[in-house]
mmCIF file of the N, C-alpha and C atoms, coordinates in Angstrom:
data_MODEL
# 
_entry.id   MODEL 
# 
loop_
_atom_site.group_PDB 
_atom_site.id 
_atom_site.type_symbol 
_atom_site.label_atom_id 
_atom_site.label_alt_id 
_atom_site.label_comp_id 
_atom_site.label_asym_id 
_atom_site.label_entity_id 
_atom_site.label_seq_id 
_atom_site.pdbx_PDB_ins_code 
_atom_site.Cartn_x 
_atom_site.Cartn_y 
_atom_site.Cartn_z 
_atom_site.occupancy 
_atom_site.B_iso_or_equiv 
_atom_site.pdbx_formal_charge 
_atom_site.auth_seq_id 
_atom_site.auth_comp_id 
_atom_site.auth_asym_id 
_atom_site.auth_atom_id 
_atom_site.pdbx_PDB_model_num 
ATOM 1   N N  . MET A 1 1  ? 92.658  91.491  104.095 1.00 0.00 ? 1  MET A N  1 
ATOM 2   C CA . MET A 1 1  ? 92.213  92.011  102.822 1.00 0.00 ? 1  MET A CA 1 
ATOM 3   C C  . MET A 1 1  ? 91.162  93.084  103.069 1.00 0.00 ? 1  MET A C  1 
ATOM 4   N N  . PRO A 1 2  ? 91.411  94.299  102.588 1.00 0.00 ? 2  PRO A N  1 
ATOM 5   C CA . PRO A 1 2  ? 90.429  95.362  102.812 1.00 0.00 ? 2  PRO A CA 1 
ATOM 6   C C  . PRO A 1 2  ? 89.206  95.175  101.932 1.00 0.00 ? 2  PRO A C  1 
ATOM 7   N N  . SER A 1 3  ? 88.107  95.686  102.406 1.00 0.00 ? 3  SER A N  1 
ATOM 8   C CA . SER A 1 3  ? 86.910  95.641  101.570 1.00 0.00 ? 3  SER A CA 1 
ATOM 9   C C  . SER A 1 3  ? 87.061  96.670  100.459 1.00 0.00 ? 3  SER A C  1 
ATOM 10  N N  . ARG A 1 4  ? 86.287  96.486  99.425  1.00 0.00 ? 4  ARG A N  1 
ATOM 11  C CA . ARG A 1 4  ? 86.383  97.356  98.262  1.00 0.00 ? 4  ARG A CA 1 
ATOM 12  C C  . ARG A 1 4  ? 86.032  98.800  98.623  1.00 0.00 ? 4  ARG A C  1 
ATOM 13  N N  . SER A 1 5  ? 85.152  98.989  99.582  1.00 0.00 ? 5  SER A N  1 
ATOM 14  C CA . SER A 1 5  ? 84.746  100.338 99.969  1.00 0.00 ? 5  SER A CA 1 
ATOM 15  C C  . SER A 1 5  ? 85.842  101.090 100.727 1.00 0.00 ? 5  SER A C  1 
ATOM 16  N N  . LYS A 1 6  ? 86.798  100.376 101.315 1.00 0.00 ? 6  LYS A N  1 
ATOM 17  C CA . LYS A 1 6  ? 87.875  101.027 102.060 1.00 0.00 ? 6  LYS A CA 1 
ATOM 18  C C  . LYS A 1 6  ? 89.060  101.403 101.174 1.00 0.00 ? 6  LYS A C  1 
ATOM 19  N N  . LEU A 1 7  ? 89.047  100.965 99.921  1.00 0.00 ? 7  LEU A N  1 
ATOM 20  C CA . LEU A 1 7  ? 90.136  101.298 99.008  1.00 0.00 ? 7  LEU A CA 1 
ATOM 21  C C  . LEU A 1 7  ? 89.899  102.671 98.395  1.00 0.00 ? 7  LEU A C  1 
ATOM 22  N N  . PRO A 1 8  ? 90.977  103.403 98.108  1.00 0.00 ? 8  PRO A N  1 
ATOM 23  C CA . PRO A 1 8  ? 90.798  104.705 97.467  1.00 0.00 ? 8  PRO A CA 1 
ATOM 24  C C  . PRO A 1 8  ? 90.271  104.544 96.052  1.00 0.00 ? 8  PRO A C  1 
ATOM 25  N N  . GLY A 1 9  ? 89.493  105.513 95.611  1.00 0.00 ? 9  GLY A N  1 
ATOM 26  C CA . GLY A 1 9  ? 88.884  105.441 94.291  1.00 0.00 ? 9  GLY A CA 1 
ATOM 27  C C  . GLY A 1 9  ? 89.850  105.682 93.162  1.00 0.00 ? 9  GLY A C  1 
ATOM 28  N N  . ASN A 1 10 ? 90.775  106.584 93.357  1.00 0.00 ? 10 ASN A N  1 
ATOM 29  C CA . ASN A 1 10 ? 91.711  106.897 92.287  1.00 0.00 ? 10 ASN A CA 1 
ATOM 30  C C  . ASN A 1 10 ? 93.108  107.081 92.871  1.00 0.00 ? 10 ASN A C  1 
ATOM 31  N N  . ILE A 1 11 ? 93.875  106.044 92.879  1.00 0.00 ? 11 ILE A N  1 
ATOM 32  C CA . ILE A 1 11 ? 95.245  106.101 93.356  1.00 0.00 ? 11 ILE A CA 1 
ATOM 33  C C  . ILE A 1 11 ? 96.156  106.059 92.134  1.00 0.00 ? 11 ILE A C  1 
ATOM 34  N N  . LYS A 1 12 ? 97.158  106.887 92.147  1.00 0.00 ? 12 LYS A N  1 
ATOM 35  C CA . LYS A 1 12 ? 98.109  106.943 91.038  1.00 0.00 ? 12 LYS A CA 1 
ATOM 36  C C  . LYS A 1 12 ? 99.133  105.825 91.193  1.00 0.00 ? 12 LYS A C  1 
ATOM 37  N N  . ARG A 1 13 ? 99.520  105.236 90.067  1.00 0.00 ? 13 ARG A N  1 
ATOM 38  C CA . ARG A 1 13 ? 100.492 104.147 90.087  1.00 0.00 ? 13 ARG A CA 1 
ATOM 39  C C  . ARG A 1 13 ? 101.831 104.623 90.637  1.00 0.00 ? 13 ARG A C  1 
ATOM 40  N N  . LYS A 1 14 ? 102.210 105.853 90.339  1.00 0.00 ? 14 LYS A N  1 
ATOM 41  C CA . LYS A 1 14 ? 103.485 106.385 90.828  1.00 0.00 ? 14 LYS A CA 1 
ATOM 42  C C  . LYS A 1 14 ? 103.498 106.442 92.361  1.00 0.00 ? 14 LYS A C  1 
ATOM 43  N N  . LYS A 1 15 ? 102.386 106.854 92.939  1.00 0.00 ? 15 LYS A N  1 
ATOM 44  C CA . LYS A 1 15 ? 102.279 106.930 94.402  1.00 0.00 ? 15 LYS A CA 1 
ATOM 45  C C  . LYS A 1 15 ? 102.337 105.542 95.026  1.00 0.00 ? 15 LYS A C  1 
ATOM 46  N N  . LEU A 1 16 ? 101.661 104.569 94.399  1.00 0.00 ? 16 LEU A N  1 
ATOM 47  C CA . LEU A 1 16 ? 101.670 103.207 94.914  1.00 0.00 ? 16 LEU A CA 1 
ATOM 48  C C  . LEU A 1 16 ? 103.055 102.576 94.790  1.00 0.00 ? 16 LEU A C  1 
ATOM 49  N N  . THR A 1 17 ? 103.735 102.805 93.675  1.00 0.00 ? 17 THR A N  1 
ATOM 50  C CA . THR A 1 17 ? 105.070 102.216 93.512  1.00 0.00 ? 17 THR A CA 1 
ATOM 51  C C  . THR A 1 17 ? 106.064 102.816 94.500  1.00 0.00 ? 17 THR A C  1 
ATOM 52  N N  . LYS A 1 18 ? 105.935 104.096 94.812  1.00 0.00 ? 18 LYS A N  1 
ATOM 53  C CA . LYS A 1 18 ? 106.816 104.703 95.820  1.00 0.00 ? 18 LYS A CA 1 
ATOM 54  C C  . LYS A 1 18 ? 106.591 104.073 97.193  1.00 0.00 ? 18 LYS A C  1 
ATOM 55  N N  . ALA A 1 19 ? 105.332 103.836 97.535  1.00 0.00 ? 19 ALA A N  1 
ATOM 56  C CA . ALA A 1 19 ? 105.025 103.205 98.827  1.00 0.00 ? 19 ALA A CA 1 
ATOM 57  C C  . ALA A 1 19 ? 105.557 101.779 98.873  1.00 0.00 ? 19 ALA A C  1 
ATOM 58  N N  . LEU A 1 20 ? 105.435 101.044 97.766  1.00 0.00 ? 20 LEU A N  1 
ATOM 59  C CA . LEU A 1 20 ? 105.935 99.672  97.736  1.00 0.00 ? 20 LEU A CA 1 
ATOM 60  C C  . LEU A 1 20 ? 107.460 99.630  97.792  1.00 0.00 ? 20 LEU A C  1 
ATOM 61  N N  . LYS A 1 21 ? 108.125 100.604 97.173  1.00 0.00 ? 21 LYS A N  1 
ATOM 62  C CA . LYS A 1 21 ? 109.596 100.670 97.253  1.00 0.00 ? 21 LYS A CA 1 
ATOM 63  C C  . LYS A 1 21 ? 110.046 100.905 98.686  1.00 0.00 ? 21 LYS A C  1 
ATOM 64  N N  . ARG A 1 22 ? 109.311 101.746 99.420  1.00 0.00 ? 22 ARG A N  1 
ATOM 65  C CA . ARG A 1 22 ? 109.643 102.000 100.831 1.00 0.00 ? 22 ARG A CA 1 
ATOM 66  C C  . ARG A 1 22 ? 109.510 100.730 101.674 1.00 0.00 ? 22 ARG A C  1 
ATOM 67  N N  . LEU A 1 23 ? 108.638 99.819  101.227 1.00 0.00 ? 23 LEU A N  1 
ATOM 68  C CA . LEU A 1 23 ? 108.412 98.573  101.958 1.00 0.00 ? 23 LEU A CA 1 
ATOM 69  C C  . LEU A 1 23 ? 109.331 97.444  101.499 1.00 0.00 ? 23 LEU A C  1 
ATOM 70  N N  . GLY A 1 24 ? 110.231 97.728  100.561 1.00 0.00 ? 24 GLY A N  1 
ATOM 71  C CA . GLY A 1 24 ? 111.212 96.732  100.164 1.00 0.00 ? 24 GLY A CA 1 
ATOM 72  C C  . GLY A 1 24 ? 110.951 96.038  98.841  1.00 0.00 ? 24 GLY A C  1 
ATOM 73  N N  . PHE A 1 25 ? 109.901 96.406  98.131  1.00 0.00 ? 25 PHE A N  1 
ATOM 74  C CA . PHE A 1 25 ? 109.616 95.802  96.837  1.00 0.00 ? 25 PHE A CA 1 
ATOM 75  C C  . PHE A 1 25 ? 110.556 96.358  95.780  1.00 0.00 ? 25 PHE A C  1 
ATOM 76  N N  . GLU A 1 26 ? 110.839 95.549  94.765  1.00 0.00 ? 26 GLU A N  1 
ATOM 77  C CA . GLU A 1 26 ? 111.592 96.011  93.613  1.00 0.00 ? 26 GLU A CA 1 
ATOM 78  C C  . GLU A 1 26 ? 110.606 96.315  92.501  1.00 0.00 ? 26 GLU A C  1 
ATOM 79  N N  . ILE A 1 27 ? 110.843 97.402  91.790  1.00 0.00 ? 27 ILE A N  1 
ATOM 80  C CA . ILE A 1 27 ? 109.974 97.809  90.690  1.00 0.00 ? 27 ILE A CA 1 
ATOM 81  C C  . ILE A 1 27 ? 110.771 97.679  89.400  1.00 0.00 ? 27 ILE A C  1 
ATOM 82  N N  . ASP A 1 28 ? 110.274 96.866  88.478  1.00 0.00 ? 28 ASP A N  1 
ATOM 83  C CA . ASP A 1 28 ? 110.926 96.666  87.189  1.00 0.00 ? 28 ASP A CA 1 
ATOM 84  C C  . ASP A 1 28 ? 110.064 97.312  86.115  1.00 0.00 ? 28 ASP A C  1 
ATOM 85  N N  . LYS A 1 29 ? 110.556 98.425  85.569  1.00 0.00 ? 29 LYS A N  1 
ATOM 86  C CA . LYS A 1 29 ? 109.801 99.159  84.559  1.00 0.00 ? 29 LYS A CA 1 
ATOM 87  C C  . LYS A 1 29 ? 110.127 98.693  83.149  1.00 0.00 ? 29 LYS A C  1 
ATOM 88  N N  . SER A 1 30 ? 111.148 97.881  83.013  1.00 0.00 ? 30 SER A N  1 
ATOM 89  C CA . SER A 1 30 ? 111.550 97.419  81.686  1.00 0.00 ? 30 SER A CA 1 
ATOM 90  C C  . SER A 1 30 ? 111.130 95.973  81.493  1.00 0.00 ? 30 SER A C  1 
ATOM 91  N N  . GLY A 1 31 ? 111.430 95.453  80.337  1.00 0.00 ? 31 GLY A N  1 
ATOM 92  C CA . GLY A 1 31 ? 111.146 94.042  80.092  1.00 0.00 ? 31 GLY A CA 1 
ATOM 93  C C  . GLY A 1 31 ? 109.748 93.803  79.599  1.00 0.00 ? 31 GLY A C  1 
ATOM 94  N N  . GLY A 1 32 ? 109.468 94.240  78.414  1.00 0.00 ? 32 GLY A N  1 
ATOM 95  C CA . GLY A 1 32 ? 108.149 94.024  77.853  1.00 0.00 ? 32 GLY A CA 1 
ATOM 96  C C  . GLY A 1 32 ? 107.630 95.276  77.186  1.00 0.00 ? 32 GLY A C  1 
ATOM 97  N N  . SER A 1 33 ? 106.636 95.099  76.395  1.00 0.00 ? 33 SER A N  1 
ATOM 98  C CA . SER A 1 33 ? 106.036 96.255  75.754  1.00 0.00 ? 33 SER A CA 1 
ATOM 99  C C  . SER A 1 33 ? 104.731 96.569  76.441  1.00 0.00 ? 33 SER A C  1 
ATOM 100 N N  . GLY A 1 34 ? 104.362 97.808  76.429  1.00 0.00 ? 34 GLY A N  1 
ATOM 101 C CA . GLY A 1 34 ? 103.121 98.195  77.072  1.00 0.00 ? 34 GLY A CA 1 
ATOM 102 C C  . GLY A 1 34 ? 103.360 99.062  78.279  1.00 0.00 ? 34 GLY A C  1 
ATOM 103 N N  . SER A 1 35 ? 102.311 99.284  79.021  1.00 0.00 ? 35 SER A N  1 
ATOM 104 C CA . SER A 1 35 ? 102.371 100.222 80.137  1.00 0.00 ? 35 SER A CA 1 
ATOM 105 C C  . SER A 1 35 ? 102.304 99.519  81.489  1.00 0.00 ? 35 SER A C  1 
ATOM 106 N N  . HIS A 1 36 ? 102.717 98.285  81.568  1.00 0.00 ? 36 HIS A N  1 
ATOM 107 C CA . HIS A 1 36 ? 102.667 97.538  82.820  1.00 0.00 ? 36 HIS A CA 1 
ATOM 108 C C  . HIS A 1 36 ? 104.044 97.519  83.480  1.00 0.00 ? 36 HIS A C  1 
ATOM 109 N N  . PHE A 1 37 ? 104.050 97.590  84.810  1.00 0.00 ? 37 PHE A N  1 
ATOM 110 C CA . PHE A 1 37 ? 105.263 97.431  85.606  1.00 0.00 ? 37 PHE A CA 1 
ATOM 111 C C  . PHE A 1 37 ? 105.205 96.061  86.269  1.00 0.00 ? 37 PHE A C  1 
ATOM 112 N N  . LYS A 1 38 ? 106.374 95.569  86.638  1.00 0.00 ? 38 LYS A N  1 
ATOM 113 C CA . LYS A 1 38 ? 106.452 94.318  87.384  1.00 0.00 ? 38 LYS A CA 1 
ATOM 114 C C  . LYS A 1 38 ? 106.986 94.656  88.759  1.00 0.00 ? 38 LYS A C  1 
ATOM 115 N N  . ILE A 1 39 ? 106.246 94.271  89.808  1.00 0.00 ? 39 ILE A N  1 
ATOM 116 C CA . ILE A 1 39 ? 106.736 94.465  91.166  1.00 0.00 ? 39 ILE A CA 1 
ATOM 117 C C  . ILE A 1 39 ? 107.138 93.107  91.714  1.00 0.00 ? 39 ILE A C  1 
ATOM 118 N N  . ILE A 1 40 ? 108.276 93.088  92.378  1.00 0.00 ? 40 ILE A N  1 
ATOM 119 C CA . ILE A 1 40 ? 108.844 91.842  92.888  1.00 0.00 ? 40 ILE A CA 1 
ATOM 120 C C  . ILE A 1 40 ? 108.793 91.891  94.409  1.00 0.00 ? 40 ILE A C  1 
ATOM 121 N N  . CYS A 1 41 ? 108.128 90.903  95.003  1.00 0.00 ? 41 CYS A N  1 
ATOM 122 C CA . CYS A 1 41 ? 107.954 90.846  96.452  1.00 0.00 ? 41 CYS A CA 1 
ATOM 123 C C  . CYS A 1 41 ? 109.268 90.529  97.142  1.00 0.00 ? 41 CYS A C  1 
ATOM 124 N N  . PRO A 1 42 ? 109.556 91.212  98.258  1.00 0.00 ? 42 PRO A N  1 
ATOM 125 C CA . PRO A 1 42 ? 110.775 90.896  99.002  1.00 0.00 ? 42 PRO A CA 1 
ATOM 126 C C  . PRO A 1 42 ? 110.658 89.529  99.660  1.00 0.00 ? 42 PRO A C  1 
ATOM 127 N N  . GLY A 1 43 ? 111.762 88.828  99.691  1.00 0.00 ? 43 GLY A N  1 
ATOM 128 C CA . GLY A 1 43 ? 111.776 87.513  100.338 1.00 0.00 ? 43 GLY A CA 1 
ATOM 129 C C  . GLY A 1 43 ? 111.372 86.384  99.423  1.00 0.00 ? 43 GLY A C  1 
ATOM 130 N N  . THR A 1 44 ? 110.179 86.440  98.864  1.00 0.00 ? 44 THR A N  1 
ATOM 131 C CA . THR A 1 44 ? 109.690 85.346  98.027  1.00 0.00 ? 44 THR A CA 1 
ATOM 132 C C  . THR A 1 44 ? 110.066 85.515  96.562  1.00 0.00 ? 44 THR A C  1 
ATOM 133 N N  . HIS A 1 45 ? 110.354 86.734  96.140  1.00 0.00 ? 45 HIS A N  1 
ATOM 134 C CA . HIS A 1 45 ? 110.708 87.070  94.748  1.00 0.00 ? 45 HIS A CA 1 
ATOM 135 C C  . HIS A 1 45 ? 109.603 86.705  93.766  1.00 0.00 ? 45 HIS A C  1 
ATOM 136 N N  . LYS A 1 46 ? 108.358 86.706  94.225  1.00 0.00 ? 46 LYS A N  1 
ATOM 137 C CA . LYS A 1 46 ? 107.213 86.510  93.338  1.00 0.00 ? 46 LYS A CA 1 
ATOM 138 C C  . LYS A 1 46 ? 106.938 87.814  92.611  1.00 0.00 ? 46 LYS A C  1 
ATOM 139 N N  . CYS A 1 47 ? 106.498 87.706  91.369  1.00 0.00 ? 47 CYS A N  1 
ATOM 140 C CA . CYS A 1 47 ? 106.217 88.883  90.549  1.00 0.00 ? 47 CYS A CA 1 
ATOM 141 C C  . CYS A 1 47 ? 104.719 89.140  90.459  1.00 0.00 ? 47 CYS A C  1 
ATOM 142 N N  . ILE A 1 48 ? 104.366 90.400  90.523  1.00 0.00 ? 48 ILE A N  1 
ATOM 143 C CA . ILE A 1 48 ? 102.994 90.840  90.355  1.00 0.00 ? 48 ILE A CA 1 
ATOM 144 C C  . ILE A 1 48 ? 103.015 91.926  89.286  1.00 0.00 ? 48 ILE A C  1 
ATOM 145 N N  . ILE A 1 49 ? 102.108 91.834  88.342  1.00 0.00 ? 49 ILE A N  1 
ATOM 146 C CA . ILE A 1 49 ? 102.032 92.809  87.270  1.00 0.00 ? 49 ILE A CA 1 
ATOM 147 C C  . ILE A 1 49 ? 101.160 93.981  87.723  1.00 0.00 ? 49 ILE A C  1 
ATOM 148 N N  . LEU A 1 50 ? 101.662 95.183  87.532  1.00 0.00 ? 50 LEU A N  1 
ATOM 149 C CA . LEU A 1 50 ? 100.973 96.394  87.946  1.00 0.00 ? 50 LEU A CA 1 
ATOM 150 C C  . LEU A 1 50 ? 100.599 97.202  86.709  1.00 0.00 ? 50 LEU A C  1 
ATOM 151 N N  . PRO A 1 51 ? 99.311  97.261  86.355  1.00 0.00 ? 51 PRO A N  1 
ATOM 152 C CA . PRO A 1 51 ? 98.913  98.025  85.175  1.00 0.00 ? 51 PRO A CA 1 
ATOM 153 C C  . PRO A 1 51 ? 98.947  99.525  85.445  1.00 0.00 ? 51 PRO A C  1 
ATOM 154 N N  . LYS A 1 52 ? 98.832  100.289 84.381  1.00 0.00 ? 52 LYS A N  1 
ATOM 155 C CA . LYS A 1 52 ? 98.873  101.748 84.511  1.00 0.00 ? 52 LYS A CA 1 
ATOM 156 C C  . LYS A 1 52 ? 97.614  102.272 85.201  1.00 0.00 ? 52 LYS A C  1 
ATOM 157 N N  . ARG A 1 53 ? 96.499  101.725 84.845  1.00 0.00 ? 53 ARG A N  1 
ATOM 158 C CA . ARG A 1 53 ? 95.235  102.196 85.415  1.00 0.00 ? 53 ARG A CA 1 
ATOM 159 C C  . ARG A 1 53 ? 94.848  101.319 86.601  1.00 0.00 ? 53 ARG A C  1 
ATOM 160 N N  . LEU A 1 54 ? 94.630  101.943 87.746  1.00 0.00 ? 54 LEU A N  1 
ATOM 161 C CA . LEU A 1 54 ? 94.325  101.201 88.969  1.00 0.00 ? 54 LEU A CA 1 
ATOM 162 C C  . LEU A 1 54 ? 92.903  101.515 89.437  1.00 0.00 ? 54 LEU A C  1 
ATOM 163 N N  . ASP A 1 55 ? 91.937  100.784 88.918  1.00 0.00 ? 55 ASP A N  1 
ATOM 164 C CA . ASP A 1 55 ? 90.569  100.877 89.409  1.00 0.00 ? 55 ASP A CA 1 
ATOM 165 C C  . ASP A 1 55 ? 90.474  100.131 90.738  1.00 0.00 ? 55 ASP A C  1 
ATOM 166 N N  . LYS A 1 56 ? 89.352  100.267 91.415  1.00 0.00 ? 56 LYS A N  1 
ATOM 167 C CA . LYS A 1 56 ? 89.188  99.583  92.697  1.00 0.00 ? 56 LYS A CA 1 
ATOM 168 C C  . LYS A 1 56 ? 89.268  98.066  92.552  1.00 0.00 ? 56 LYS A C  1 
ATOM 169 N N  . ASP A 1 57 ? 88.683  97.521  91.494  1.00 0.00 ? 57 ASP A N  1 
ATOM 170 C CA . ASP A 1 57 ? 88.717  96.071  91.299  1.00 0.00 ? 57 ASP A CA 1 
ATOM 171 C C  . ASP A 1 57 ? 90.146  95.584  91.088  1.00 0.00 ? 57 ASP A C  1 
ATOM 172 N N  . VAL A 1 58 ? 90.890  96.289  90.269  1.00 0.00 ? 58 VAL A N  1 
ATOM 173 C CA . VAL A 1 58 ? 92.275  95.910  89.976  1.00 0.00 ? 58 VAL A CA 1 
ATOM 174 C C  . VAL A 1 58 ? 93.128  96.080  91.226  1.00 0.00 ? 58 VAL A C  1 
ATOM 175 N N  . LEU A 1 59 ? 92.937  97.174  91.948  1.00 0.00 ? 59 LEU A N  1 
ATOM 176 C CA . LEU A 1 59 ? 93.705  97.428  93.161  1.00 0.00 ? 59 LEU A CA 1 
ATOM 177 C C  . LEU A 1 59 ? 93.423  96.361  94.218  1.00 0.00 ? 59 LEU A C  1 
ATOM 178 N N  . GLN A 1 60 ? 92.180  95.949  94.343  1.00 0.00 ? 60 GLN A N  1 
ATOM 179 C CA . GLN A 1 60 ? 91.844  94.908  95.318  1.00 0.00 ? 60 GLN A CA 1 
ATOM 180 C C  . GLN A 1 60 ? 92.530  93.592  94.960  1.00 0.00 ? 60 GLN A C  1 
ATOM 181 N N  . TYR A 1 61 ? 92.572  93.256  93.688  1.00 0.00 ? 61 TYR A N  1 
ATOM 182 C CA . TYR A 1 61 ? 93.253  92.039  93.240  1.00 0.00 ? 61 TYR A CA 1 
ATOM 183 C C  . TYR A 1 61 ? 94.757  92.118  93.512  1.00 0.00 ? 61 TYR A C  1 
ATOM 184 N N  . ILE A 1 62 ? 95.373  93.260  93.249  1.00 0.00 ? 62 ILE A N  1 
ATOM 185 C CA . ILE A 1 62 ? 96.805  93.440  93.474  1.00 0.00 ? 62 ILE A CA 1 
ATOM 186 C C  . ILE A 1 62 ? 97.132  93.376  94.961  1.00 0.00 ? 62 ILE A C  1 
ATOM 187 N N  . ILE A 1 63 ? 96.321  94.018  95.787  1.00 0.00 ? 63 ILE A N  1 
ATOM 188 C CA . ILE A 1 63 ? 96.546  93.989  97.237  1.00 0.00 ? 63 ILE A CA 1 
ATOM 189 C C  . ILE A 1 63 ? 96.421  92.569  97.771  1.00 0.00 ? 63 ILE A C  1 
ATOM 190 N N  . SER A 1 64 ? 95.461  91.801  97.265  1.00 0.00 ? 64 SER A N  1 
ATOM 191 C CA . SER A 1 64 ? 95.321  90.415  97.732  1.00 0.00 ? 64 SER A CA 1 
ATOM 192 C C  . SER A 1 64 ? 96.539  89.586  97.332  1.00 0.00 ? 64 SER A C  1 
ATOM 193 N N  . ASP A 1 65 ? 97.103  89.828  96.147  1.00 0.00 ? 65 ASP A N  1 
ATOM 194 C CA . ASP A 1 65 ? 98.328  89.127  95.745  1.00 0.00 ? 65 ASP A CA 1 
ATOM 195 C C  . ASP A 1 65 ? 99.507  89.526  96.616  1.00 0.00 ? 65 ASP A C  1 
ATOM 196 N N  . ILE A 1 66 ? 99.619  90.810  96.928  1.00 0.00 ? 66 ILE A N  1 
ATOM 197 C CA . ILE A 1 66 ? 100.713 91.279  97.785  1.00 0.00 ? 66 ILE A CA 1 
ATOM 198 C C  . ILE A 1 66 ? 100.604 90.646  99.162  1.00 0.00 ? 66 ILE A C  1 
ATOM 199 N N  . GLU A 1 67 ? 99.408  90.607  99.712  1.00 0.00 ? 67 GLU A N  1 
ATOM 200 C CA . GLU A 1 67 ? 99.224  90.000  101.030 1.00 0.00 ? 67 GLU A CA 1 
ATOM 201 C C  . GLU A 1 67 ? 99.481  88.506  101.011 1.00 0.00 ? 67 GLU A C  1 
ATOM 202 N N  . GLU A 1 68 ? 99.193  87.850  99.890  1.00 0.00 ? 68 GLU A N  1 
ATOM 203 C CA . GLU A 1 68 ? 99.420  86.412  99.783  1.00 0.00 ? 68 GLU A CA 1 
ATOM 204 C C  . GLU A 1 68 ? 100.905 86.082  99.660  1.00 0.00 ? 68 GLU A C  1 
ATOM 205 N N  . TYR A 1 69 ? 101.635 86.845  98.867  1.00 0.00 ? 69 TYR A N  1 
ATOM 206 C CA . TYR A 1 69 ? 103.040 86.536  98.591  1.00 0.00 ? 69 TYR A CA 1 
ATOM 207 C C  . TYR A 1 69 ? 104.010 87.122  99.606  1.00 0.00 ? 69 TYR A C  1 
ATOM 208 N N  . SER A 1 70 ? 103.592 88.138  100.335 1.00 0.00 ? 70 SER A N  1 
ATOM 209 C CA . SER A 1 70 ? 104.450 88.726  101.368 1.00 0.00 ? 70 SER A CA 1 
ATOM 210 C C  . SER A 1 70 ? 103.600 88.946  102.611 1.00 0.00 ? 70 SER A C  1 
ATOM 211 N N  . ASN A 1 71 ? 104.221 89.333  103.672 1.00 0.00 ? 71 ASN A N  1 
ATOM 212 C CA . ASN A 1 71 ? 103.480 89.574  104.913 1.00 0.00 ? 71 ASN A CA 1 
ATOM 213 C C  . ASN A 1 71 ? 103.102 91.035  105.064 1.00 0.00 ? 71 ASN A C  1 
ATOM 214 N N  . ILE A 1 72 ? 102.986 91.743  103.966 1.00 0.00 ? 72 ILE A N  1 
ATOM 215 C CA . ILE A 1 72 ? 102.662 93.157  103.989 1.00 0.00 ? 72 ILE A CA 1 
ATOM 216 C C  . ILE A 1 72 ? 101.166 93.320  103.734 1.00 0.00 ? 72 ILE A C  1 
ATOM 217 N N  . THR A 1 73 ? 100.502 94.073  104.592 1.00 0.00 ? 73 THR A N  1 
ATOM 218 C CA . THR A 1 73 ? 99.058  94.256  104.499 1.00 0.00 ? 73 THR A CA 1 
ATOM 219 C C  . THR A 1 73 ? 98.726  95.612  103.879 1.00 0.00 ? 73 THR A C  1 
ATOM 220 N N  . TRP A 1 74 ? 97.444  95.826  103.611 1.00 0.00 ? 74 TRP A N  1 
ATOM 221 C CA . TRP A 1 74 ? 97.012  97.094  103.061 1.00 0.00 ? 74 TRP A CA 1 
ATOM 222 C C  . TRP A 1 74 ? 97.273  98.241  104.042 1.00 0.00 ? 74 TRP A C  1 
ATOM 223 N N  . GLU A 1 75 ? 97.176  97.964  105.325 1.00 0.00 ? 75 GLU A N  1 
ATOM 224 C CA . GLU A 1 75 ? 97.446  98.997  106.325 1.00 0.00 ? 75 GLU A CA 1 
ATOM 225 C C  . GLU A 1 75 ? 98.896  99.461  106.239 1.00 0.00 ? 75 GLU A C  1 
ATOM 226 N N  . ASP A 1 76 ? 99.826  98.520  106.011 1.00 0.00 ? 76 ASP A N  1 
ATOM 227 C CA . ASP A 1 76 ? 101.240 98.885  105.858 1.00 0.00 ? 76 ASP A CA 1 
ATOM 228 C C  . ASP A 1 76 ? 101.428 99.748  104.623 1.00 0.00 ? 76 ASP A C  1 
ATOM 229 N N  . ILE A 1 77 ? 100.769 99.398  103.555 1.00 0.00 ? 77 ILE A N  1 
ATOM 230 C CA . ILE A 1 77 ? 100.912 100.160 102.307 1.00 0.00 ? 77 ILE A CA 1 
ATOM 231 C C  . ILE A 1 77 ? 100.297 101.545 102.465 1.00 0.00 ? 77 ILE A C  1 
ATOM 232 N N  . SER A 1 78 ? 99.097  101.618 103.049 1.00 0.00 ? 78 SER A N  1 
ATOM 233 C CA . SER A 1 78 ? 98.421  102.915 103.175 1.00 0.00 ? 78 SER A CA 1 
ATOM 234 C C  . SER A 1 78 ? 99.172  103.859 104.099 1.00 0.00 ? 78 SER A C  1 
ATOM 235 N N  . GLU A 1 79 ? 99.913  103.339 105.064 1.00 0.00 ? 79 GLU A N  1 
ATOM 236 C CA . GLU A 1 79 ? 100.733 104.201 105.927 1.00 0.00 ? 79 GLU A CA 1 
ATOM 237 C C  . GLU A 1 79 ? 101.887 104.840 105.161 1.00 0.00 ? 79 GLU A C  1 
ATOM 238 N N  . ASN A 1 80 ? 102.347 104.182 104.095 1.00 0.00 ? 80 ASN A N  1 
ATOM 239 C CA . ASN A 1 80 ? 103.470 104.686 103.315 1.00 0.00 ? 80 ASN A CA 1 
ATOM 240 C C  . ASN A 1 80 ? 103.048 105.479 102.086 1.00 0.00 ? 80 ASN A C  1 
ATOM 241 N N  . LEU A 1 81 ? 101.753 105.635 101.856 1.00 0.00 ? 81 LEU A N  1 
ATOM 242 C CA . LEU A 1 81 ? 101.291 106.401 100.700 1.00 0.00 ? 81 LEU A CA 1 
ATOM 243 C C  . LEU A 1 81 ? 101.529 107.885 100.901 1.00 0.00 ? 81 LEU A C  1 
# 
């Protein structure tokens, strides 16, 4: 889990979803009202909700969920950004 200071300050959701797709995640943009996407972890099929606005606090929470549900780390994601 990266420290909050090592996370980017303003990452776009589109850029993050592209990196997650390269790593095997499924992105579900439908199914619900609002501006949230659902990302589905490969292998475990656990769902994580991805809001439109990604502050450092929200990004840290999402990264910790990704690391918990899959074996993909922040370093893997940042290499694909």
